[in-house]
N, C-alpha and C positions, 0 to 999 in steps of 0.2 A: 683316843682315837680309834676306831675299830675299822679294819681295811679288809680289803680283798685284794689278795697279790696273785696277779698272774704272771708265770713265767713262760716266754717263748722258746722255741726249739732252741734256739743258741744257747740259751740259758740253761737248757738241761741237756748239751750236747753229749756230755762225757761226765767222767767222775769230778774233776776237777770244777766244772761249771755246777755240778750238783752241790758240791762242798761249799762254792760261792754263795748258792741260793740258799743253803742252811746257815750260813754266816748272816745273810742279809735278814732271815726270818729271825734269828736269835737277837739282832741288832732291834727288829721292829719290837719283838718281845720285851727287850729291856727298856724301851722308851715309853712303853706304855703305861698310862696313869692307872690307878686304883681301881676305877669304874671301867676301863677298857677289858674288852674280851680279846683273846687270841686270834689273829687273823684266819680267814679260809684261805687256803692257797691252790690256785688252779693252774694246772701246769699242761703244755703240749708234748707231743712226742718228741722224741730226741731227733735233733736236727737231721734233715733229709729221710727220714724215716716214713713219713707220710707217702712221699713220691714213691718211695722203694715198695711199699704195700699197693700202692696205685698201679704201679707195673707189673706187681705180681697178679693182680687181679686181670690185667688185660692178658697177661700168658696163660693165664686159666682160661679164659673165654677162648683163646685161639687154640686151646686143646694141649699147650705145651705144659704139661704137668711138671716134668723134670725139672724146667727152668724155673717154674714158679716156686717149685718147693725148695730148689737151691737156694733163691733168693731168701725164704723164709729161714733157711738153717742159718745163713750168713748172718741175717739179723738177730737170731736167736744167740748166736756167738758173740756178735756184739753187744747186745745187752747184757749177757753173763759175764762179759770181761768188765762192763762199767760196775756190774752189782758187785764183783769182787773186790772191788777198792770202796765199797760205800759200807760194807758190813762184815762182821765176822762171827765166828761160833755158831750157835744155834740160830741166830738172826740171819747170817748168810745163807745157811742150809735152807731155811724157810723161804728166803726171797729167791732164791735159784731155783725152789720148787715150784713156786707161785708164777715165776717167768716161763719154766718148762710147759707148766700146764696150759697156760695161754696160748703159747705156740703150738704145742701139740693138736689143741682144738682147731686154730688156724690152719695147719697143714691138713687135718682130716676135711675141712671144710674146702680148702683149693682142691684136694684131691676130687672131691666129688664135682666142682665146678669146672673141673677141666674133662671130666667124663661127658659133663652135659654139653660142655662147651656155651655156656650162657651163664652171665654175671648179671643180674636183677640189680636194680638200684638197691632193692632190700640186702642182697648180698654183699654188693659193695659196699656198703655202710659196715656190715659186720667184719668184711676184712680190714678198712681204715680203723675202725674204732680200736683194733688192737694196739696200736701204738701209744694211744693216751692212755690206756688202761694199765699196760705195762710200765710206763714211765711215772706215772703216778704212784705205783706201788714201790718203785726204785727211791723216787723222793722221800716218801714216807720212811723207808730204810735210813735214807741219808740224814733227816733229821732226828729219827730215833738213835742214830750212832753218836750224833752228838748232844745225847741227853735231853732232847726236846719232846716233850710228849705229844706225839703225833699218830692220827688215826685215819687210815686209808678207807675212804668211801667210794664205791662203786656211782660214777656219775649218771648211770642208767638207772640207778634207785631213785635219784634226786632230780634229774631235769626231765620234765615230761613234756612231749613233742606231738605234732600230728605226726602223720606218716609220708609226709612229703619227702620221701628218702633222697639223701645227699644235699638237701637244702631245707631241713625241718623247721618248724617255727614252733617256738615254747609255748606252752600252756602256762602263764604266769601265775593263775590262780593256783593250779594243781602243783607247780613246782615250789612256790611259796608254802604250802602245806606239808610238801616232803622235805622241803629244806629247813623248816621249823621242827619237824619231827626227827631230822635224821643229823643234821648239821649243827644246830643252835645248841642241842646236850653237849656236844662235843666240846665247843667253845666253853659253855657252862662250867666244865670239868677243869677247865684252864689247858685245854690241849687245843691243838693244831689239826684241823680237818683238812685231809688232802684229798683232791678232787681232780679227775682228769678233764680237761677241756674238749670243746668240739664235738662231746659225744652226749647223746640222750637216749631216751626209749619212748615208744609210745605208752600209752595208758596200760596196754597190754603186754608189756615187757620187751616189745621187738625194738632193737637196737637201730638207733638213726645218728646221724651227723647233722650238722648246723651249717655245712658248707667250708670250704677252706678259709683259714683265717678265723674261725668259729670259736678258738680258744677264747680270744678276746671277748666273744659275744657272751660265753659260757661265764666268764669273770663278770661280766655286767649283770647277766641275769641273775646269778647267784647274790652278788652285791645288792642288786636291788631287793630282792626277795629277803634278806638278812637284814636289810636297812642298815648299810654301813656307812660309815662317815666319807670314806674316799675309796676309790678303786685304782689300784696301781697296776700299771703295765710294764712289766720289767723286759728289756730287748737288749740289743746291742748297740744303740745308739744314745747319745746324750738327751734325744727329746725329740720333739716336732722340729725339723731343720726348714729352713728358709727356702730351700729348694733340694732335689734329689740330686745327693753327693756323687753320683754316677755321672750326673750330667754337668753339675756345675761345681766347680772346684770350691772348697771351703766355704760352705754355706754356714750362716749362724743358726743357733739354736732359737727357737722361739718360746719365750719365757712363759708366756699365757697366753691364751686364745679362747674364744666363746666356743660352745657346743656348735653352733651354727657353722662357724668358720671350719672347726675341725672336720664337721661332716661334708663340707663343700671339697675339703682338701683331699679327705679320705676317698670320696666318690671319684674326684678327678685325678687320682693316681699317687697319692701319698701313703706309702707302704707301710709306715709305723703302726697305723691305726685301722681296723678294720671298720668299714663304715657302719655294721649294725650294732658294733660294740656301744655307741654312745647313746642307741634309742632306748635300753631301759634305765641308763644314768640320766636322761634327760626327764623321763617321766618322774622321776624320784628327786631330781636335781642333786644329784651326788656328783661331786667333782672327779675327775679322772685325772692322775697323772701319770706319765710317760718317763721311765726311769732307765738308766743304763746298769744293767747287773755287773758288768766288768768295771765300771765306776760309781757305785753306789752313793758316795758322798757327793755327786753332782746333784744340783737341785731338780734338773729335769725341767718338763713342761708340763704347767697345769691348765686343765680345761674346764672351764665354769660356764654358768649359765651365761652371764655378762660379763664381757672382758674388751678391752680395746689397747691397741697398742698406744702408750702414752704421747709419744714422738710425733704421731700424726702418721707414722709410715703405713704400707700394707704389711699384713701378717706372713703371707708366704706364696710360693708359686709353685704348682704342681701342674703334671702333664699325663695325657694317657695317649698310649701310641698304638699303632696297628689299627687306626680307626678308618671306617669307611663312610664316605659321605653318599646319602640315596638323594638324588633331585627328582622329584616330582611335579610334572608341568600338565596343566589342563586349561582351556578356555572355559571349561565348565565351573571354574572358580569364582569366575568374574561376577561379583555381586550375587555369587549363590550362597544359600544356607545348607548346611549338611554335608558339604564336602570334606572339610576337616574330621567330622565325626567318621566318616566312613574310610577315610585315608587310616586314621588312628585305630580303627576296628581292625584293619589289617595285622599291624603289629601285634595288637592284643592276641589276635586269633593265634599268631605265632611265636606268643610270650618272648617278644625281643623287646627289650627295653631301648627308650630314645635317650640319648644324651642331650644334644643340642637340637634347636628347631628354630629355623627363620623362616618368614614368608614373605612374599610380594602379591601383587595382584592376581597373577595365573600361576605362581609356582612355591612350593614349598622344599626346603632343604632341611633333611635330616642327618644325624651322625648316629651310627651304632657301631660297638664294638664285639658283639655276637653275631657272626656271620652263618652260624651253622644253619639257619633257616631262610637265608638270604634268596635263594632261589624260589622258592614258595611265596615269599612275600613281594618279590619282582612280579611273579606271574599273576599275582592277584591284584597288585596295583595297575598292572598294564590293562586291565579290563575297562578302567574308566580314565587312565591319565598316560601320558608319556614318561618313561623313567629312564634314568641313567645312574650310574654308579661310579665312583671315583675311589680307588683303594690306597693303600700307603697313605693315609692322612693321619693326622694327629691334633688332639687338643691341648691347648696351653691354657691354663687358668690362673688369673692372677685375684687373690683371694684377699679380704680385709674389711673389716667393719667401718673404719675409715672413709672408703668409697662413698658411703651415704651421707658424709659430712663434706668432704674436699672433692669438688667437681673438677680440680686440676689434675688428679691422680689419673682419670680416664684419658684425658689427653696426653699426659706424659706416657702411658703404657702405650698408646697408639703411635707417637712419634719414637718411641724407642725400637718398634718393628718398622721403621721408614725403608721401603724397598724390598720388604720381604712381602710375598704375594700370599696375603691374607684371604681364604677361602670363605670364611664366614665369622662374622663378629657379633657378638652378643652379651648384653647386661641383664642380668635376671632382674625380676621385679623387685627383689629384696635389696638391690643395689650392693650387694655384698661381694659379688665377684664379676670379673669381665672374662668371656670366653672366647679363645682365638682358635680358629680351625685353620690349619695350613699343612703343606707337605710335611712328612714325617721327616724328610731329610733336613727339613729347616729348624728341627726341634731345637738342637745343640746351640744353634745361632740366635735362634729366640728366647731361649731360657737364658743365656749368659747376658745377652743384651738387657733384659728385663730385670735381671738380679743385680745389675750393674747400676741400672737406673734408681731401683728401689732400696737396694740395700749394700751398696757400695759406699764409701767413706764421704762424709758431706764436707 
């Protein structure tokens, strides 16, 4: 079986984590059949590095060059410290030189940005990309130090994207050509290709990023382009959980779920998987497996095209917090066509995604989690309707393919939330989820009740 293996920030956080990563890759190589090719390994930046680089860009924009550069020197020392435990001799010298060169270029860029006091999206991508570029070089060294043939490949030479900086979309056809030309020959030689996630470039070679969480996306893009048998997401939990462990104590692991269920859970707050990850996987029907790099012997969670919990239960519960409800009321809605088109055109104009929608005869209620353009949205809506907003709300979403088969599951979910004030209740046309909008302060109570109802002992 040929796989794409993605390792997140906690799986490359320090030298011990990188050595665990090397052990996992080594085990994968030993388990391969004669016809299998070595995996392609996709890695995130070291844990916390992307946030620190984002802070550095902000300081540069504020003209605080000294603090911005101090950040970079601290990151350089951290990376060099980890690198010193991964290689020795000439390999260590070469790795240190590569790391220092990347940071020297970054320090020069940050000085220039601080003078201009302007960080464009293009410059922001250039700053943030450094984390994955450096970590992928270090992982290559860790694998080589273990005797594994490993080749570093610059993601910017492989992943071709548009120029929508900070949230670039891949050009799958162009990326497939690059992956075939640059990555496939590495595997054909029996070596492991190591690529930084999250990062790509325009056809002209300008650095882009795929958005936060984009390393998962990178792994799926490359996995789809190379036609792998499985995409593995290595993280710090045992798989997809039945609920957020920060809210519900002792949630269980979901052994298997469908692409559609995983998409719903990811969109509504499950942090293990980035929502975009499964898009390339779905297009090629490639299974995605979530695994724990600290407990690699555990089976994790397998995501496939078709899956259903065998015992008739739901799959999991997720929540999205810090949500705002926008209520739009107008008597013009009554028996009028074109009103909803006009309403949603406002959200499109302000590039703001809508999560949940409910309608009645003369009103529409909508939830959003991005309020950066809320003032402009409200101002435009008030040209043809009355508008009110309610902040500090949350979405709790119950997900499971079995909702389509067992009508009692809906009533059990509503009953479990008895006496909690529910602002909106919605069930999608797919009948794969039930969505509740309620006060953020009620989230813990609601999640605990729902988890006890559907995942407690029978």
